[in-house]
N, C-alpha and C positions, 0 to 999 in steps of 0.2 A: 516133219515135226519141228525141225529147227526154224523153218520159215514161220510156223505158227507162233512159237515162243518169241521170235523176233518182232512180229506184228504186235503181240501183247505188250512187249517191252516198249515199243515205240508209242503205242496208244497210251500207256501208263505215264510215260515221260511227257507226252503232250498235255495230258490231263493235269499232271503235277505242275507243269510250266504255267498253264492257264491259272490254276489256283494260286501259285506262288506270286503272280503279278498283283494279287490283291493284298491289301493290308487292312488292319482294323481302322474304321473311320473315326474321325474326331467325335462324332455323335455317340459312339458306342452302341449299346442295345442290339448287338448282333449285326450291325451294318458294316459292310466292307467297302473299300474303294480302290480304284486303280487309276494311275495317271496314264493318259494316252498321248504320245508324242505325235504332233501334227506337223505338216509342212510349214516351214518358216514363212512369215508374211512381211509386210512393210515395216513392222516394228521389231522383227527378229524372231526369236524362238517362240513357239506356240504349243500349248498343251490344252487338253480338256480332261475332265475327271468324271469317271463313271462310278456311281455309288450303287450298291445292291444289297438286298436281303431276300433270300429264297423263302418261299412259302413253307409252312410246316410239313405239309404233305407234298410229295413229289408232283410237280406240275410242269406242263410244257407250254404254258401261257404266261405272258409277262406284260407289265405296264412300264412305259418309259416316261418319266416326268421331266418337263423342260420349264425352268424358272423364268421369271420376268426380268425387267430392268432393275438395276441396283438390288440384285437378289442372288440367292444361291439356295441349295436344298438344305433345309433345317427341320422340316415338319415330319418328325418321326411317326406321328399319328397317321400320316398318309400311308407310310409303309405298313403300319399295323393293319389298317383297314383293307388294303389290297391283298396283303398276305392272308388275312382271315377269310377273304373271298376266293382264295386259291390261286392268286397271281403271284408270280415272282416279281418283286418290286425293284425297279431301277430308277435312278435319277441321274441327270447329267448337269454338272457345272460347266457351262459353255466357256470357250476361250475368253480370257480377260475378265472372268467373273469368279467370285468366291474362291474355292480351292484351286482354281486354275489361273488366277491372276499372278503374273510374273513381274519381277522388278523392272524389266525393260518395257512394260506395257502401260498404256493409259487405260484406266479402269473403264470397262464396258464399251470400249471403242470398237467401231466397225465402219467400214466404207461401203459395205453391201450386206444385205440380209443373207445372201447366198454364201457368205463366208461360213456361216453356221451349218450349212448343209453337209460339209465334210465331217463336222463333229457328230451330227446325227447319223450319217452313214457309218462312221466308225463304231458308234454305240450300238446301232441296230445289228451290224455284222457280228459284234461280240455276243450280243444277246442271242442271236440265232445259233452261233457256234456253241453256246452253252446249253443248247437243247430246247430252246423255245420255238415252237412252230407257229404260235399266234402272238402278235405284238400289238398292244394298244398304245397310241401316242397321246400324251396330254400336255398341253401348253398353257401357261398363264401369262397374260398381258403381252409383252413383246415376244415371249415364248409362244403365245397363241398366234401372233402374226407370223412368226418364223415357221411354225409347224404347218400353218395353213398354206403358205407359199411352197413349202417343202413337198407336201402331199399333192398340191396342184401341179407342180413341176414334174413330179414323178409319173403322173398320169396313170395309165394302166399297169405300170411297173412299180407302183407304190409298194414299198416293202413292209408296210404296216396294215393292220386290218380294220382299224377304226381310229377316229380322231376326236378327242375331247378338248374343248376350249373353255378355259376359265377366265372370263373377262378379257377377251382378246383385244389387243391394241390396234384397232382398225382406223382410228382417227385421233389426231391431237385434240386435247380438250383445252383450247386456248382462246375461244371466242372467235367470232366471225372475222374480225380484222386480221388477227394473227394467222388464223387458219387459211383464209382466202388470199392473203397478200404477203405477209411477212415470211411464212414458212416456204412458199413457192420461190420467193426471191432468194432466201438463204440456200435452198436446194440448187438454184441456178448458179449462184456464185461459188458454191462449194469446190468445184474443180480448180478454181483460181486461188481461193484461200481456204484450203481444206481443214486446217487445224486451229481455227479460231475457237476459243472456249466460249460457250454460252451457258450462263447460270440457269439452274432449274428451279430457282425460287429459294425462299428462305424459311419455308414451313417444315416443321417436324411433326405436324398433326397426324399424318397417316402412320408414321412410325410409332407415335404415342398410342394409337389405337390398337397396335399389335403387341407391344412390349409389356411383359408382365410387371416390370418395374414402373410402368405408367398406368394405363387403363386396360391393357389387353391380357392375354394369358400365355404368351409365347416368349421363349428365350432364344436369342440368336446372337451371333458374333457381330457386333456393330462395326467391326473393321471389315467385314465381308458384305454386310447389308447396312449401309450407312444410315444414320438418323436423318440426315439431310441429303437429298439426291445429289450426286456428283454433277459437275459441269459436263456438258457434252460438246462435241465439236460440230462445225458446219457440215463436215462429212457424215457424221452420225445422223443429223437432221435430214440430210439428203437421202441417206440409205433408207431410213424409216419412211419418209414421204414417198419415195419411189415405190417401195413395197406396198404401201397403203393404196396408192393409185391403181396398182394391179388388182387389189381386192375390190376397189370401187367399180371397176369395169366388170366384175363378176369372175368367179373361179369355176373350175370344172374338176373338183375333187371327186374321185371315183369311189371312195370308200365312205361308209356312214360317218356322219359328223354330229356331235352333240355340242351346241353352243350355249353356255350358261352365262348369266349376267344378273346383276342386282336389279331391283325394281326402281331404284332412284339413285341420284348422284347428289353430292354435297360439295360446295365450294367454300373457300375461306382459308386463312392461314392459321387461325387460332383453333385449337381443339375444342370441341363441344360434344355432347352426347350423340348428336346426329352422325358423327364420324363412326360410331359403333354400329350403325344400321344402314350405311350408304356407301356407294363407291366414291371415294375421295380423289380418285385419279382420272377416271375417264367419264365421258358422257354416255350413260347406258343406252340412250336413244340411238346413238351412232352404232353401238354394238348390235342392238336389235335390228337396225336397218340393214347393215352390211352382212349380217349373218344369214340373211335370207337368200343370198346369191352365191353361196360357197360351193354348191353342187346340187345334185338331184336327190340326195338323201340326207337332209339336214333336219335335225330336231332341235328346237330352241326351248330353253328353260329359264324362266324369270324366277330368281331366287329372292323372295321377299325378305328384306332385312339384311341382305348380304353386304359385306364390305368388298373392297376391290379384289382382294384374294378371298374368294368365296369360302375356301377351305380353311380360312383362318377366322371366320366369322364366329359369332356366339355358337355354343354347342348345338342348340336346337336348329340353328340355321344351316350349319355345315352338315348336320345329319340329313336335312332335306336334300342338300346338294348331292350327298353320297347316295341317297336313295334314287335320285334321278340317274346318276352315273351307272349304278349297278343294274337298274331296270333297263337302261339303254344297252348295256353290254349283254344282258340276257337275250334281248330281242335281236341283237346283231352279232 
């Protein structure tokens, strides 16, 4: 009997310890977050941040959302939608992004896409320990590139059950000259001069299409998601380019994949109404092309009128995207 009570006490302490690591998230609305200490890297201390909100009814299935470049989790509506469909909702701010950016770090910096795999492993392990037997992974933009390579690398041991891609970053949208010559040259010289800063342009048009104070309907911390994309390094260009080349050769993702993208792209530095109906970051033809060779079970969905982050489009557009998502999950 003493052993029985001892086991109950140990279990209770473990459960309390797990809960105690969470705190109320900055977004409120029932969201909690916890900081995960990771192994130090070339810039020193590293953390990532896991955000969660459990479904109203007890559930053993979860969704983990991974943001894109110059981004972090701020879309509480996403948590609402997945909670309402019976999923425990989780999101991660990867190392050097959003809630996880530390004073010793360069914003968004990476030398290899694989650096983020440890963050995803940590998040998935926690989600499983919290009683979730089925996990769906969803990645936006660079998060879509990262999650695609993550699932490909894991092969038959992939720890998640399906992958959803929201405008994955499978190719730079820089024009033929820069794509075919300049970016490969930068990737080649990166080991010699890894930390040269490269500007991302001077346009705030995409941010204006999102922010409620301009033309959009969203509010977010512009210290975490900058109006103007931050400079990147030669190392970052090299890391993305190398990851993209793996995608171009074709992946072998063993789990079902849903790849979503807009029906058109828009270019230019000055905001206009077209920015509210088009992908202002990537060439949607590239996404459509490379999404075909991710694995043997890939569904593609063209979201008419979608912006780069499809789930931040006009309400009727993102509703169509959610219908695709939940229909895909029911079938898989």
